[in-house]
Structures are given as structure tokens and as C-alpha cells.
N, C-alpha and C positions, 0 to 999 in steps of 0.2 A: 524573516522573523524568527523561525526556530533557532538559527545560529546565534541571534542576539540573546535569546533566552539561555542558550547553552553557555555563552560567554559570561552572562551575569551569574549563572549557577557556578561556573568555574571560579569566578572571583569570590563568591560567597564561600565556597569550599576552601579556597586558598586562605581567606581571612580567618575562617574558623580554625584552620590548621595552625596558622601563625599565632592566633590568640591562645590556643591550647599549648603550643610550644613555649610561649612566654610563661605561662603558669607552671609548666613542667620544669622549665629552666630555673625558676625560683625555688621550687621544691627540691630539685636536684642540688642546687647551690647550698641551700640551707641544710639539706641532709648531709652533704659532704662536710659542711662547716661543723656540724655536730660531731662527726667522726674525727675531724681534725682537732677539735677541742679535747675530746677524750684522749687522743694520742698525745697531744701536747702535755696534758696533765699527767699521763703515765710516764712521760719523759722528764717530769719534774718541773714543768713550767707552772707559774702561778700568777695571780694578780693580773695586772694590765697586759703583761706579756702573753699570758694564756688567752685573754680575751681578744688580743689582736690577731691571733691565728685564724679563728673562724671568720672574723671580719674580712680579712684578706682573701680567704678562700671563697666566700659567697660573692664578694665583689668581682673576683677574677673569673668565676664560673658563670654567674647569672648574666652580668652585663654584656659580655661578648656574645653569649648565646642568643639573648633577646635581640641585640642589634643585628646579628647574622640572620635570624629568622625573618626579620622584616626588610632587610636590604636598605642600602643607603638612601634610595629614593623615597622611602617611607618614614625615615627618621623624623623629619619635620612635620608632615601633615598627620601622621598616625601616632607616632610615639610622643610628639610634642616636646622635643628636646631643644627647642630654640631658646635663646636668651637666658643663660645660666644666672644672670644677675637677678632674675625674678625669684630666686630662692629667698631673697631678702623680703620681697613682698609677701610671700607665703608665711615666712617666719613672723613678720609684723602682724599679720592677721591673727595667727595663733596666739602669739604673746599678748596682743591687745585684748583679745577676748578673755584670756586667762586672767590678766590683770584686773579687768572689770569684775569678773566673777569673784576673785579673791578679795577685792576691795569691798564689794557688796556684802560678802559673807562676814568680813571683819566689822563693817558698820552695823549690820543687822544683828550680829551675834554678841556684840559687846565683849565682855571678858571671856565668853566661851567661844568666840568666833576665831577666824583665821588670824594669826599674828606671827611675825618674825620675832623670835626670842633670843637669837644670837647669831652672829656672823663672823666667820673666820675667812677674811677676804682672800688671802693667798690660797687656802685650801679650796675655797669655792671656785676661784678662777681656774685652778688646776683641774678640778673636777669637771668644770664646764668644757674646757678644751679637750680633755680625754674623752668625755662622754659624747661630745659632738662628733669627733673624728670616728670613734668606734660605732656610734649609732648611725652615722651617715653611710659607712661602709657595710655594716651588717644588716641594717634594716631599711633606712629611708631611701637610699638610691636604688638598690636592687628591687625593693618592693614597689616603689612608685613607677620605675621603668617597666616592670613586668605587669603590674596590675592596672594602674591608671593609664599606662602607656600601651603595652601590648594587648592586654585583654579588652579594656574599655575602648581604647583608640581603634583597635582592630575590628571591633564589632559594631561601633556606632554608625559606620557607613552603610550597614545593611539592616540594622534593627532600630526601632525607635529609641531615643536617648534614654528613656526611663527603663526600657528592657535591657539595653546594653549595660546600664548602671546596675540593675538588679543582678545580672550575671556576674559583674565585677565584684559586687558586695558578697555574693555567694562564694566566689573564688577566694576572696580575702578570708572569709570565715572558715572555709574548708582547708585552706593551706596549712595551718598548724597541725591538724590531724594527719594530713598527708606527709608532713615533714617528720613527725614522730615515727611513722611507719617507715619512711625512706631512710631515716637515720639508723634505725634498728637493722634494716635489711643491708644497708651499705656496710655497717659495722661488722655484720656477720660475714659478708662476702670478702671484706678486706682484712678480716682477722683482728679487728680492734674491739675491745670490750667497751661497749657504750652503756652507760647507766640508764636504767629505765626512766622514761619521761612521760609526763601527762600532757593533756591538751592545754591546760593553763599553767603558766609559770608560777613558781613560788607557792604552790599549794592553794592558789586562789580558786574560787568557785568557777567551774567550767562554764556554767550558764551565764553568769555575769560577765565572764571574760569574753564569751562569744558575742554578747550584746554590746560590749564596749568595742570589740573589733568591727562589728557591723556599723556602729555609730561613727567610728573613726573613718571607715571606708566611705560612708555617705558624705562626711565633711570633705574628705580629700577629692571625691568625685565632683563636689560643688566647686572646689578650688580649681580643678581642671576645667570645668565648664565655664567659670567666670574669667579666669586668667588665660587659659589655653596652653599653658606650659607645664610640663611635668616637673620642672624645676621649682615652680611655686608649690607644688604638692610636696616636694622634698623639704622645702623650708617649713611648711605647716606641720608636716610629720615630725620634723626635728623639734619644733616648738612644743608639740604635744608630748614627745618623749621626755624632754627636759622638765617640763612642768610635772608630768606624772611621776618621774623618778625623784624629783625634789620633794613632792608631797608624801611619797611613800618611803623615802630614803632615810638613812641613818645620818644624823648630824656629824658624827665622827668621820663619815665618808664624804658627804657633800659639802661640809663646811657651813651649812645653813640649818639652824635649829628652828623648827616651825611648830606652831600649834594649829591643828587643822580643824578645830571647831566641830562641825557636823560630820567630819570624816573625809578621808581622801576620795573615796568612791563618789560621794555626792558632789564634791568640788570638781572632780574630773568630768562627771556627767554634765554639770552646769557649764563647764568650759566648752565641751563639745556641742551642747545645745545652743549656746549663744553664738558660736562660730557658724553653725549650720543656719541659724536664723538670719544672721547678717548676710551671709552669702546667698541664701535663698531669696531675700528681698532684692539684693543687687541683680540677681539673675532674672527675677520676675519683672523688675522695672526695665531692664534692658530689653527683654522680649516684648514687653508692652510698648516700648518706644519704637519697635520695628514695625508694628502693625499700622 
């Protein structure tokens, strides 16, 4: 009996170490990406060329490190990297919920609600292609593999699902602060001048940004629990980023002129709440059917 307990303890220690390594791999990748972006701008890069540099760096650093930390035998059961086509299912869930929220806001708000006031189709299509490629490399793929894969997937074999999820949500909220620190330290060590950064991008309120990160993390965990594949999380994450950036973006950049009625923050919150509610009902019904 003692050897069995020791073996179980060794597995727990190993999984905790791998989950921690997954989170640190993400922080390291994003920190190096921030340094690479500063170096690229110092070298004269701008626009999409400059944005592509950090995207390539974080993808090249984080993904191999997370995969190496868990080993090939754990890629399917723990990281959940099966069936990449499920990225479409995740995107459909996110876009469907967003569409319903925006339609409801438009119908309820009348002239003051959400509305599309202008479309430049070529500009919009170009923006979508570039945004999806860069967002997938910089955010969705490395974050989902590290957080919903390495952290949540690595812990749920030893912890109750709700507790493993809570740890994964906390890891999601803490990551930006750790990345700000890592970027500054790496820039100093590598001799690259990195502009000072805050917890929330674009001067947004840090508290509301942390709340949005936590809400998004919960939604993505529900996607992982319902579908079972990190690729579905990637698709839902990309859908959220596209909707969020369209609502907050400049029509000259996105090609889509919008009136947001009650405001982008409320619409984004409604989008996340509806997605969580739908996924929560599916999960509860599934578990109820197993009893």
C-alpha cells in the first residue's frame, strides 16, 4: 500500500510540474514576443509586418515547450489536441452567441441599438484574414494549448473539475501581469528597450479587463468540458477576438462601421454570458443523462 500512495503522489507532483511548465511556457513566449516586437519597431518595421514578429515568436516558443513538457503520450488525453476540425465547432458557438446578442440589442434598442452603418467588403475580408492568422498565432493557439490544455488538462486528473477550472481561470487572469514583468526583465537582459506596459491593453480599466479575462476563461473551460478538444477552444477564442475587435475597432481599419448602442463592453459581456449559459445547460443535461 505505501508504494501505491507514493506512486500516486509522484504522478500528482509530475502533473503539477507539467501544468506549471505550461503556464511558464506561455509567459516566456509572450515575454519574448514583446521584446521581439520592440526590436522589430526599432528596426523600422511597422503595421502588419511588425505584428507578425511577436506572433511568430510566441507560437514558436510556447507550443513546442508545452508539447515537450507533456510528452507525446499525453497530447490526446491531457492536452486535448485531437480533431483540429473542431475549431469550426468552437467558432460556430462563439459567433452564434454573438449574433444573437447583437440582434437582440438591435431589436430592443431601436435607433440607439447595435447596427451596421457601413461595409467595405474588400477591406473587411482582408482585415478578417490578417486578424485570424495573427490572433491564432499570438493568442488563441498558444493560450488554449497552455491554459485549457496544459494547466486544466494536467490538473483535472487529480483535482475536482471545478477546482482544476478555478486554478486555470486564476492562471489566465494572472498571466498578463506575469507577461508585463517578464517582458521588462527579458528586454533588460537582452539589451532591448521595451516600452512600459500595463496590465490592461489600450488604457482600459484593469479591473474590468481582469473580469473579462475571467469570464472568457470560464467560457473556454466550458467549451473544453463539452467538446473535449482544445481546438474547439481555439475556435471559440478566435470568434471572441474577432467580435471584440470589430466592436471596439475603427471602421477605417476593419472595413465595418458599427453603432454599438449600449456600448461595446455590455455587448461583449452579453456575448460571453450567453455562450456560458448555453454551454452550461449542455453540460448539465449531459451529466444528468449519465445518472
